[in-house]
VOGU-3710 file (C-alpha; in Angstrom, 3 decimals, decimal comma):
1> mnyvdnrrwn> 0,000/0,000/0,000  1,477/3,332/-0,956  1,341/6,557/1,060  -1,777/7,938/-0,681  -3,708/4,658/-0,311  -2,657/4,352/3,320  -3,778/7,917/4,026  -7,181/7,294/2,382  -7,618/4,102/4,415  -6,770/5,922/7,673
11> esvkndlpaa> -9,199/8,737/6,831  -12,012/6,300/5,971  -11,459/4,356/9,204  -11,448/7,591/11,230  -14,705/8,701/9,575  -16,355/5,384/10,484  -15,434/5,560/14,187  -17,310/7,164/17,077  -15,588/10,012/18,941  -13,199/9,148/21,805
21> kdfeqtanef> -15,618/10,472/24,447  -18,291/8,174/23,013  -16,027/5,165/23,619  -15,470/6,161/27,260  -19,167/6,752/27,845  -20,095/3,496/26,097  -17,518/1,504/28,088  -18,735/2,952/31,388  -22,362/2,203/30,486  -21,441/-1,367/29,495
31> cekalndaka> -19,749/-2,017/32,805  -22,455/-0,378/34,937  -25,252/-2,212/33,161  -23,363/-5,531/33,178  -22,868/-5,194/36,945  -26,577/-4,451/37,391  -27,522/-7,408/35,158  -25,278/-9,720/37,182  -26,650/-8,440/40,509  -30,214/-8,943/39,260
41> qlhpllrnve> -29,492/-12,672/38,918  -28,419/-12,974/42,554  -30,654/-13,812/45,491  -32,234/-10,534/46,724  -30,255/-10,645/49,981  -26,953/-10,694/48,057  -27,675/-7,794/45,708  -26,390/-5,132/48,116  -23,179/-6,944/49,052  -19,936/-5,078/48,299
51> ldrlekrnef> -18,431/-5,708/44,839  -15,161/-7,035/46,251  -17,117/-9,792/48,031  -19,332/-10,476/45,004  -16,203/-10,863/42,874  -15,471/-14,043/44,828  -18,804/-15,581/43,758  -18,297/-17,471/40,501  -21,966/-17,212/39,442  -21,841/-13,424/39,803
61> vqafrlaler> -18,588/-13,100/37,855  -19,853/-15,367/35,059  -23,100/-13,367/34,819  -21,071/-10,129/34,660  -18,820/-11,582/31,947  -21,764/-12,741/29,820  -23,621/-9,424/30,210  -20,475/-7,505/29,251  -19,829/-9,744/26,231  -23,402/-9,319/25,021
71> riarklaiwr> -23,337/-5,547/25,384  -20,027/-5,295/23,532  -21,276/-7,619/20,784  -24,535/-5,711/20,328  -22,699/-2,370/20,090  -20,173/-3,717/17,578  -23,066/-4,968/15,437  -24,681/-1,525/15,579  -21,421/0,225/14,712  -20,675/-2,217/11,844
81> pgvrsiyrfd> -23,936/-3,282/10,156  -22,177/-5,983/8,076  -21,622/-8,105/11,195  -23,596/-11,340/10,844  -23,106/-12,887/14,272  -20,725/-12,752/17,215  -19,395/-15,594/19,330  -17,290/-15,829/22,441  -14,401/-18,234/22,600  -11,720/-19,196/25,064
91> eirrrpdsrw> -8,074/-19,172/24,069  -7,418/-22,228/26,176  -9,666/-25,054/27,246  -10,875/-24,490/30,796  -12,875/-26,535/33,236  -16,468/-25,241/33,498  -15,944/-24,324/37,172  -12,616/-22,507/36,686  -12,352/-18,816/37,485  -12,537/-16,240/34,698
101> dgsihllikv> -9,180/-14,566/34,033  -10,810/-11,271/32,985  -10,266/-11,655/29,234  -13,004/-11,379/26,640  -12,446/-13,087/23,293  -14,994/-12,429/20,554  -15,163/-14,035/17,140  -17,135/-11,991/14,607  -18,646/-13,459/11,449  -18,235/-10,894/8,688
111> prlsntlkvl> -18,623/-10,993/4,890  -15,027/-9,730/4,549  -12,283/-8,657/6,929  -12,610/-5,103/8,222  -9,828/-2,870/9,475  -12,474/-0,669/11,067  -13,557/-3,564/13,299  -9,951/-4,017/14,433  -9,699/-0,341/15,344  -13,111/-0,371/17,090
121> gkkldhslmp> -11,995/-3,344/19,184  -8,756/-1,682/20,233  -10,433/1,610/21,122  -13,189/-0,116/23,058  -10,634/-2,251/24,911  -8,664/0,874/25,829  -11,860/2,547/27,095  -12,958/-0,459/29,180  -9,679/-0,849/31,078  -9,917/2,203/33,409
131> ylkhlgwprf> -13,403/1,256/34,586  -12,508/-2,396/35,124  -9,318/-1,523/37,016  -11,377/0,851/39,173  -13,482/-2,117/40,330  -10,424/-3,255/42,292  -10,798/-6,888/41,264  -7,413/-8,659/41,148  -8,172/-10,209/37,735  -8,022/-6,744/36,089
141> qkkqsileiq> -5,222/-5,026/38,018  -2,221/-6,274/36,029  -3,947/-6,468/32,651  -3,096/-4,067/29,861  -5,895/-5,391/27,652  -9,018/-7,496/28,125  -10,803/-7,460/24,768  -9,662/-9,533/21,809  -11,673/-9,410/18,613  -11,073/-11,794/15,739
151> qvtpnelrhg> -12,961/-11,896/12,458  -14,002/-14,945/10,468  -15,199/-14,912/6,859  -17,524/-17,328/5,023  -14,526/-18,681/3,097  -12,651/-19,488/6,337  -15,762/-21,188/7,706  -16,365/-23,167/4,525  -12,790/-24,476/4,457  -12,342/-24,788/8,232
161> vsygamfcav> -9,185/-22,657/8,205  -7,917/-19,850/10,415  -10,600/-18,866/12,945  -13,158/-20,805/10,899  -11,548/-23,990/12,233  -12,815/-23,122/15,713  -16,347/-23,981/14,622  -15,198/-27,585/14,139  -13,710/-27,807/17,651  -14,697/-30,908/19,582
171> ysgpvkvwpq> -14,382/-29,599/23,139  -14,657/-25,830/23,211  -16,264/-24,341/20,142  -17,449/-20,737/19,979  -20,656/-19,826/21,835  -23,049/-17,351/20,185  -23,606/-14,107/22,099  -25,239/-12,035/19,320  -27,864/-12,047/17,924  -29,961/-13,665/20,584
181> ngqhngssrg> -33,467/-14,972/19,989  -34,093/-13,167/16,705  -32,340/-9,949/17,753  -30,930/-8,116/14,716  -29,509/-4,691/14,021  -31,499/-4,335/10,839  -28,994/-5,241/8,154  -27,281/-8,249/9,732  -28,042/-11,893/9,241  -27,469/-14,344/12,080
//
């Protein structure tokens, strides 16, 4: 790519992205709402317990993780209408009862790879980190990044290569987080 093409690409990506303050506001809303969603699933007597004590409850942490993943996925689908569906995946195979390490890995089905999605993921990750560190949970304190976004195309799925191979996994295949139960952003197909 030459200088002129690179400059055009950078300008088109910048034009497609929300403003920096929008990322911060969105990240804070995601975290607040995910915490509320996770608390709502607890027994009523536990809902007012301090966050540092709730962080030790695996069911609360898993509910927070799922709510956060779903909110991120839904927003990415709104920002990039070509997104067909979004899945979560784990980098390593874990036991179902193991503790969450604080990382979120999303696999996005797209018609073609998008540099804008890469940039959105990095900016959103950067915006999430201050809020998550502020929670004081040990799982976030030493992390520099929590959000990993990978894209998979129909060709990769058809041939079972690259991230498309994950859909053939025997033990820990991707789990759909968006769309849920017929939820669409208008122009996406699930």
